[in-house]
C-alpha positions as a Markdown table, in Angstrom:
| # | Residue | x | y | z |
|---|---|---|---|---|
| 1 | Met | 30.3 | -32.6 | 32.1 |
| 2 | Ile | 32.2 | -29.4 | 31.7 |
| 3 | Glu | 31.9 | -27.6 | 28.4 |
| 4 | Ile | 35.2 | -26.7 | 26.7 |
| 5 | Asn | 35.2 | -23.4 | 24.9 |
| 6 | Trp | 37.3 | -22.7 | 21.8 |
| 7 | Phe | 38.6 | -19.8 | 19.8 |
| 8 | Pro | 37.3 | -20.0 | 16.2 |
| 9 | Asp | 40.9 | -20.1 | 14.9 |
| 10 | Val | 44.4 | -20.8 | 16.2 |
| 11 | Glu | 45.8 | -18.0 | 18.3 |
| 12 | Glu | 48.6 | -16.1 | 16.5 |
| 13 | His | 51.2 | -16.8 | 19.2 |
| 14 | Asp | 50.8 | -20.6 | 18.6 |
| 15 | Tyr | 52.4 | -20.5 | 15.2 |
| 16 | Pro | 55.8 | -19.4 | 16.4 |
| 17 | Ala | 55.6 | -22.0 | 19.2 |
| 18 | Ala | 54.9 | -24.7 | 16.6 |
| 19 | Glu | 57.6 | -23.4 | 14.3 |
| 20 | Ser | 60.2 | -23.6 | 17.2 |
| 21 | Tyr | 59.3 | -27.2 | 18.0 |
| 22 | Leu | 59.2 | -28.3 | 14.4 |
| 23 | Thr | 62.6 | -26.8 | 13.7 |
| 24 | Leu | 64.0 | -29.5 | 16.0 |
| 25 | Leu | 62.6 | -32.1 | 13.6 |
| 26 | Tyr | 62.8 | -30.7 | 10.1 |
| 27 | Ser | 64.9 | -28.3 | 8.0 |
| 28 | Glu | 64.1 | -24.6 | 8.0 |
| 29 | Glu | 62.8 | -24.9 | 4.4 |
| 30 | Arg | 60.5 | -27.8 | 5.4 |
| 31 | Val | 59.3 | -25.9 | 8.4 |
| 32 | Ala | 58.5 | -22.8 | 6.3 |
| 33 | Glu | 56.4 | -25.0 | 4.0 |
| 34 | Ile | 54.6 | -26.6 | 7.0 |
| 35 | Met | 53.8 | -23.3 | 8.6 |
| 36 | Ala | 52.4 | -21.9 | 5.4 |
| 37 | Ser | 50.2 | -25.0 | 5.1 |
| 38 | Phe | 49.0 | -24.6 | 8.7 |
| 39 | Arg | 47.9 | -21.0 | 8.1 |
| 40 | Cys | 45.8 | -22.1 | 5.1 |
| 41 | Ala | 44.3 | -25.2 | 6.7 |
| 42 | Gly | 40.8 | -25.3 | 7.8 |
| 43 | Ile | 39.6 | -26.3 | 11.3 |
| 44 | Val | 38.5 | -30.0 | 11.8 |
| 45 | Gln | 37.7 | -31.9 | 14.9 |
| 46 | Phe | 39.0 | -35.1 | 16.4 |
| 47 | Lys | 38.4 | -36.8 | 19.8 |
| 48 | Ala | 41.0 | -36.3 | 22.4 |
| 49 | Lys | 41.6 | -40.0 | 22.8 |
| 50 | Asp | 42.2 | -40.5 | 19.1 |
| 51 | Ile | 44.7 | -37.7 | 18.9 |
| 52 | Phe | 46.6 | -39.3 | 21.8 |
| 53 | Arg | 46.6 | -42.7 | 20.1 |
| 54 | Ala | 47.7 | -41.2 | 16.8 |
| 55 | Ser | 50.5 | -39.2 | 18.4 |
| 56 | Gln | 51.8 | -42.1 | 20.4 |
| 57 | Leu | 52.5 | -39.7 | 23.3 |
| 58 | Ser | 51.9 | -40.2 | 27.0 |
| 59 | Leu | 49.4 | -38.2 | 29.0 |
| 60 | Leu | 51.2 | -35.7 | 31.2 |
| 61 | Gly | 50.1 | -35.5 | 34.8 |
| 62 | Val | 48.0 | -32.8 | 36.4 |
| 63 | Ser | 51.0 | -31.5 | 38.4 |
| 64 | Asn | 52.4 | -30.0 | 35.2 |
| 65 | Ser | 52.1 | -26.2 | 35.5 |
| 66 | His | 51.1 | -25.7 | 31.9 |
| 67 | Ile | 48.3 | -28.3 | 32.2 |
| 68 | Glu | 47.2 | -26.7 | 35.5 |
| 69 | Lys | 46.8 | -23.4 | 33.7 |
| 70 | Asp | 44.8 | -25.0 | 30.9 |
| 71 | Cys | 42.6 | -26.8 | 33.4 |
| 72 | Glu | 41.9 | -23.5 | 35.1 |
| 73 | Lys | 40.9 | -21.9 | 31.8 |
| 74 | Ile | 38.5 | -24.8 | 31.2 |
| 75 | Gln | 37.0 | -24.5 | 34.6 |
| 76 | Asn | 36.7 | -20.7 | 34.2 |
| 77 | Glu | 35.0 | -21.2 | 30.8 |
| 78 | Lys | 37.8 | -19.4 | 28.9 |
| 79 | Asn | 38.5 | -20.2 | 25.3 |
| 80 | Leu | 41.3 | -22.5 | 24.2 |
| 81 | Ser | 43.2 | -22.4 | 21.0 |
| 82 | Pro | 42.8 | -25.2 | 18.5 |
| 83 | Leu | 45.7 | -27.7 | 18.1 |
| 84 | Leu | 48.2 | -27.8 | 15.3 |
| 85 | Leu | 48.8 | -31.3 | 14.1 |
| 86 | Leu | 51.1 | -32.7 | 11.4 |
| 87 | Arg | 50.7 | -36.1 | 9.8 |
| 88 | Asp | 54.1 | -37.8 | 9.9 |
| 89 | Gln | 53.3 | -40.5 | 7.3 |
| 90 | Gln | 56.9 | -41.8 | 7.3 |
| 91 | Asn | 56.6 | -42.9 | 11.0 |
| 92 | Gly | 52.8 | -43.5 | 11.0 |
| 93 | Lys | 51.9 | -41.0 | 13.6 |
| 94 | Val | 50.7 | -37.5 | 14.3 |
| 95 | Ile | 53.0 | -34.8 | 15.6 |
| 96 | Ile | 51.4 | -32.3 | 17.9 |
| 97 | Ala | 53.2 | -29.2 | 16.7 |
| 98 | Asp | 51.3 | -27.0 | 19.3 |
| 99 | Gly | 48.7 | -27.9 | 21.9 |
| 100 | Tyr | 50.1 | -30.9 | 23.8 |
| 101 | His | 49.4 | -29.4 | 27.2 |
| 102 | Arg | 45.9 | -28.3 | 26.2 |
| 103 | Leu | 45.3 | -31.9 | 24.9 |
| 104 | Cys | 46.4 | -33.3 | 28.3 |
| 105 | Ala | 44.2 | -30.9 | 30.2 |
| 106 | Ile | 41.1 | -31.7 | 28.0 |
| 107 | Tyr | 41.6 | -35.4 | 28.3 |
| 108 | Gln | 41.3 | -35.2 | 32.0 |
| 109 | Phe | 37.9 | -33.7 | 31.7 |
| 110 | Asn | 36.6 | -35.8 | 28.8 |
| 111 | Glu | 38.6 | -38.2 | 26.7 |
| 112 | Asp | 35.8 | -38.1 | 24.1 |
| 113 | Ala | 35.8 | -34.3 | 23.8 |
| 114 | Leu | 36.0 | -33.1 | 20.2 |
| 115 | Ile | 39.0 | -30.9 | 19.8 |
| 116 | Pro | 39.3 | -28.3 | 17.0 |
| 117 | Cys | 42.5 | -28.7 | 15.1 |
| 118 | Lys | 44.4 | -27.8 | 12.0 |
| 119 | Ile | 45.9 | -30.9 | 10.5 |
| 120 | Ile | 48.2 | -31.1 | 7.5 |
């Protein structure tokens, strides 16, 4: 079993990526609130398979270039950034604001892997 290495906190460049995605779903004011909450949130862990189930998203294939890069990082024992997750209580699911490709890569190695996340 390959060990997956993690940064202790979310990489700074992941916040603008999450913000860009969330702006498609929510107003600018709501996104500003969400981003502020992400920055204050602590790191928790969830199994890869549980995040997939909660997000209701499909697993992307290994031929995706972003997933290939993340798989290489895992194999080369490089650190990955924790995921940013948002509870969408109205629709009963979790939105992966940032880290979907990392999640797909990790799942291919170990669906039971514990993934560090910030969830709000």
